[in-house]
N, C-alpha and C positions, 0 to 999 in steps of 0.2 A: 502493499501498501505506500501510496505517496506521502510525504510528509505534509500532516495538516497545517503546520503553520505557513508552509510555502506555498500552499494551495489557497490559504486566505489572502495570503500577499497578492499573490495574481490574481483574485477576485476583486481585489480592491483599485488595481489599477485600472488606468481606462486603456482598454486594445482598440486599436484604429486598423481596421483591414484596409490596406494599402496593397499598391501595385509597384512593382520596378519594372518600368516600359522602356525597353532599348531605342534608343536613337544612337545616331552615329557618335562613335566614343563617348558616351556616357549612358546612366541611365536617369531617369526622371521617378523622382519618388511622389506618387499620386495616390490621396483617398480613392479607395475604391468604388464610392459612388459618381467620383467626377467623371469616370468613363463608363458610357452609354453602352458601346459595344464595339469590339476590336474586329473589323470586317477584310475579305481579301482585299489585295489592292485592286480595285475596280477602274472603270474607263473613266478618266480624270480629264473634264472638257476645260482645255486651257482657256484664254480669252487675250486678246489684245490690249494692251496698255495695264497689265494686272503688277503691282507692285512685286520686287523680286521675291519676295518671302510667301507670296500666295502662288502655288500649285496650279489653282484651279477650282473646279467644283465637281461633285460626284452627286447623284442620286442616292438617298437612302431614305428608306420609309417613306415614299412619297415626298420627300424635300429636299430641296437644292441646299447642299453642305459646303461651305468653303473648307479646302483644303491646304494647310499650312507646312510650310517646312520650317520647322524647330530650328533648326541650324540657323539658318538664313535670318530668320526673325531675332535670333539670340546674336547676329552680327558674326556669324562664322560661315565658314565655308560648307555646303551640302555635297558632300561626294557622292561615290557610286552608291546606289540602293543594294542592299543585301537581297539574295534570292528570298529570304523569308520576309521581306518588306508587306507591310501592311497598314492598313489605316487605324487609328483610333480614335473613334467619336466621341468628344468631349461635351457633356452638359454646360451650355453657358449659362453663367449664372449672374454676373456684373449688370446686366440689361443695357448695356454699353451699346449694344449694335441691334438690328433687327432680324438676327440669326439666334435661334433656340439652341443650336448644335453646329460644331466646326469639327474637322478632322486634324489631326496631326500624322503626318507620315512617319511611321515606325519602321523598327530594325528588324521586328520579330514579336514573340507572344510574350506579351507582359507577364510577369511573376509574382504569384500572390505572396504577400509578407503580412502577418500579424506583428505589430507595434507598440510596444508601452513608452512611455515618455522617458524611460530610463534606458532605453534600446535605440534609441537616435540621438544623435548630437551632433551640433554645429561641427564643420570641417573648416577653421578659421585660417589654414593654411591655402585651401582653394580659393582662387578668385572667381567672381559669379559675372555672367554677361546681364544683357538687358533683359532678357527674357526669364531671367531667375531669381528666385527670392533667397537661395540659400543652398550653400555646398552642405552637407551631410554626410555622416558616417553612420552605417546601421552593421549589424551581424551579419548580413551578406555582402557588406563592401561600401565602397562611396557610391552616393547619387546626388541629383540637385532637386529643389522644388522648385517646379517652375512658379513663375509670377503670370497668373491665369486673369488678372485685371488686365495687365500688360497685353498680353494674347489677343484678350478679346477687345482692347481699345482698336488694335490694328484693324479689325472687323470694318470696323467704320468708315475705312478707306475705301471699303469696297464697292462694285456697282450695285 
């Protein structure tokens, strides 16, 4: 039987179900509820005059969903996509744009991780980009927490 005092400590802590989402050269740490669905890389409709970070639009569940390159939005280079590239459809929550959802091009299947506040700490030695709130270290390694308000503010610049 497990140590009862250890079980009590675990029950008292806030556990956040999260995902480690692989993008190029790093992982994004996001709460599970942020991601509506991870879908195969569908036909992306590009359009003329799009901002550099905008890859285009996909049709998802009857809606036109903008697709963002996290790397370019973060002032980095978007390299070649992996064979496992997918789209992570994200719930827009800031109310800044007309889109209820947007997608980020990711480089594989997100990995589930359950974290307590003691299992994630700030990585003060890693600098962050404009689309990143914080660099962190978890029991599964380094990751960054994306700045969803910033990413959603970009959507206001779309047609």
